[in-house]
C-alpha positions, 0 to 999 in steps of 0.5 A: 500500500505505498502512498496510501494513508487509508483515509478518504475525505470526500469533497464537500459540496458547496451550499447554495446561497439564495441571494449570491449563489449561482448554478451552472448547468445544462437544460434537461428534458429540453424543448428544442423546437422552442429553444432553437429560437434563442441564442447565447445571452438570452435570459429566461425565467426560472420557476417551479412546475410539479416540484421541478425547477423549470426554465420558461420563456416570457410566454410561459412556455417550458423550455426544459428543467434543470438537474443539479446537486443544489437543486433542493436548496434552489427549490427552497429559495424559490418557495421562500419567494426568491426569483431567479433567471437563467441565462444561456451561456453556451450552445453546442449541438443540442446542449444548452448551458445556463447560469441561474442566478437571483433576479435583482 
């Protein structure tokens, strides 16, 4: 067992701060027919639908949902009355990456 101390310390995930926190993730279960109309830099609304965090355009169309390790914390923040937006940061093939942050 050369070089092994026998102990393992898992990396602690960061907690999400409702006001200053940001989440970088991809849109899951994406509605590509609607998403293809938008480009990098476009900003959407973030909301809750049937217990899922969803990305919506200004017409209320759901563009997809998100999955992230801080998802439950984000849901709790939304339930507390905080509002968030999602900005497209990159598009590659059918992968839409977004940054979710607090709406000022």
